[in-house]
C-alpha positions in Angstrom: 0.0 0.0 0.0 1.4 3.4 -0.9 2.2 5.7 1.9 0.5 9.1 2.0 2.4 11.9 0.2 4.1 14.5 2.4 3.9 18.2 2.2 7.3 18.3 0.4 5.5 17.3 -2.9 5.6 19.8 -5.6 1.7 19.9 -5.7 1.7 21.1 -2.1 0.7 24.8 -1.8 0.4 27.4 0.8 -3.0 27.6 2.4 -3.2 31.2 1.3 -3.7 29.9 -2.3 -6.8 27.9 -1.2 -10.3 29.0 -1.8 -11.7 31.4 0.7 -13.8 28.8 2.5 -10.9 26.4 3.1 -8.4 29.0 4.2 -10.6 29.5 7.3 -9.8 26.0 8.4 -6.6 24.8 10.1 -4.6 22.3 8.1 -2.5 19.8 10.0 0.9 18.6 8.8 -0.6 15.3 7.6 -2.6 17.0 4.8 -0.4 16.2 1.8 -2.0 17.7 -1.2 -4.1 20.8 -2.1 -6.3 20.5 -5.1 -5.7 23.6 -7.1 -8.3 24.9 -9.6 -5.7 24.3 -12.3 -5.0 20.7 -11.3 -5.5 18.2 -14.3 -7.4 15.9 -12.0 -10.4 18.3 -12.4 -10.6 17.3 -16.1 -10.8 13.5 -15.3 -14.3 12.2 -16.0 -14.1 9.5 -13.3 -12.9 12.0 -10.7 -15.6 14.5 -11.7 -18.2 11.7 -11.3 -16.7 11.0 -7.9 -17.1 14.6 -6.9 -20.7 14.6 -8.0 -21.3 11.4 -6.0 -19.8 13.0 -2.9 -21.9 16.1 -3.2 -25.0 14.1 -3.9 -24.4 11.7 -0.9 -23.7 14.6 1.4 -26.8 16.5 0.2 -28.9 13.4 0.9 -27.4 12.9 4.3 -28.0 16.6 5.1 -31.7 16.4 4.1 -32.1 13.2 6.2 -30.5 14.9 9.2 -32.1 18.3 9.1 -35.2 17.8 6.8 -36.8 21.2 6.5 -35.6 22.5 9.8 -32.4 24.0 8.5 -32.1 27.5 7.2 -28.9 26.7 5.3 -27.9 24.7 2.2 -25.7 21.6 2.2 -22.9 23.4 0.4 -22.5 25.7 3.4 -20.8 22.8 5.1 -19.5 20.7 2.2 -19.1 22.3 -1.2 -17.5 21.4 -4.5 -14.0 22.5 -3.4 -14.3 20.2 -0.3 -15.2 17.3 -2.5 -12.2 18.0 -4.8 -10.0 18.1 -1.7 -11.2 14.7 -0.7 -10.9 13.3 -4.2 -7.3 14.7 -4.6 -6.3 12.9 -1.4 -8.2 9.6 -1.8 -4.9 7.6 -1.3 -4.3 9.3 2.0 -7.9 8.4 3.0 -7.2 4.7 2.2 -4.1 5.0 4.3 -6.1 6.0 7.4 -6.2 9.8 7.2 -9.5 11.1 8.4 -11.6 13.2 6.0 -11.6 16.0 8.6 -7.8 16.1 8.3 -8.1 16.3 4.6 -10.5 19.1 4.8 -8.4 21.0 7.3 -10.0 20.2 10.6 -13.5 20.5 11.9 -15.7 23.4 10.9 -17.8 23.0 14.1 -18.3 24.6 16.5 -15.8 27.5 16.3 -16.1 28.3 12.6 -19.8 27.5 12.5 -20.5 29.9 15.3 -18.7 32.7 13.5 -19.8 31.9 9.9 -22.1 34.2 7.9 -24.4 31.2 7.5 -24.7 30.7 11.2 -25.2 34.5 11.9 -27.9 34.6 9.2 -29.5 31.5 10.7 -29.5 33.1 14.2 -30.9 36.3 12.7 -33.7 34.3 11.1 -34.4 32.5 14.3 -34.6 35.8 16.2 -36.9 37.3 13.6 -39.1 34.2 13.8 -39.2 34.5 17.6 -40.1 38.2 17.3 -42.9 37.3 14.9 -44.1 34.6 17.2 -44.1 36.9 20.3 -45.8 39.7 18.2 -48.4 37.2 17.1 -49.1 36.2 20.7 -49.2 39.9 21.8 -51.6 40.7 18.9 -53.8 37.7 19.8 -53.8 38.8 23.5 -54.7 42.4 22.5 -57.5 41.1 20.2 -58.8 38.9 23.0 -58.7 41.9 25.4 -60.4 44.1 22.9 -63.1 41.5 22.3 -63.6 41.1 26.0 -63.9 44.8 26.5 -66.4 45.0 23.6 -68.4 42.2 25.2 -68.3 44.1 28.6 -69.6 47.3 26.9 -72.3 45.3 25.2 -73.3 43.7 28.4 -73.3 47.1 30.2 -75.5 48.5 27.5 -77.8 45.5 27.8 -77.9 45.9 31.6 -78.7 49.6 31.3 -81.5 48.8 28.8 -82.9 46.2 31.1 -82.7 48.6 34.0 -84.6 51.3 32.0 -87.2 48.8 31.0 -87.6 47.6 34.6 -87.9 51.2 35.7 -90.6 52.0 33.1 -92.5 48.8 34.2 -92.2 49.9 37.8 -93.6 53.4 36.9 -96.4 51.9 34.9 -97.2 49.5 37.8 -97.2 52.4 40.2 -99.5 54.4 38.0 -101.8 51.4 37.6 -101.9 51.0 41.4 -102.6 54.6 41.9 -105.3 54.6 39.3 -106.8 51.5 40.8 -106.7 53.1 44.3 -108.4 56.2 42.9 -111.1 54.2 41.2 -111.6 52.2 44.5 -111.8 55.5 46.4 -114.4 56.9 44.0 -116.4 53.7 44.1 -116.4 53.8 47.9 -117.5 57.4 48.0 -120.3 56.6 45.6 -121.4 53.6 47.7 -121.3 55.8 50.8 -123.4 58.4 48.9 -125.9 55.8 47.8 -126.1 54.5 51.3 -126.8 57.9 52.6 -129.5 58.5 50.0 -131.1 55.2 50.7 -131.1 55.9 54.4 -132.8 59.2 53.8 -135.5 57.6 51.6 -136.2 54.9 54.2 -136.4 57.5 56.9 -138.9 59.6 55.0 -141.0 56.5 54.3 -141.1 55.7 58.0 -142.3 59.2 58.8 -145.0 59.0 56.2 -146.6 56.0 58.0 -146.8 57.7 61.3 
């Protein structure tokens, strides 16, 4: 089995020549080769197919892991340049070098926490939280407004009922007064008739004497 190439190979390059994404990572001394954009390997059809396979497999794993819960795309963590870096060092991988060494170390958590993707993700989460809280506040205000409207309606209903009850009481009082007046007149009339009847009887008695 061939041993992994060393950094002394002519294809080794300074990390300052790497794409912007990879330069943010820390490469160990075990990373032998850097896949330049001008490297002939990029014109190899089998190697291109392998890159496509890597990207497809990672995208599938990403979807299975995050489903629709992620606010980022798979290439934010593993893009085409990462795939070419792995393909370029496939022999080193066979010799036991971990892919994270090939890619220049782990991107999480330090790089992830400072990456534009993470910051955008956090901003979106904060906006979502603000929208959620605003929605709860709006719902609470609507509920309070509805409750206040119901209270005003109930107050108006109570006032109307009180006015109706007062009118009924007045009408009842008037009816009682009218009835009392009618009874008083009837009593006076009865008394008057009684007096007249007594006078008639008294005269009749005197006429027989």
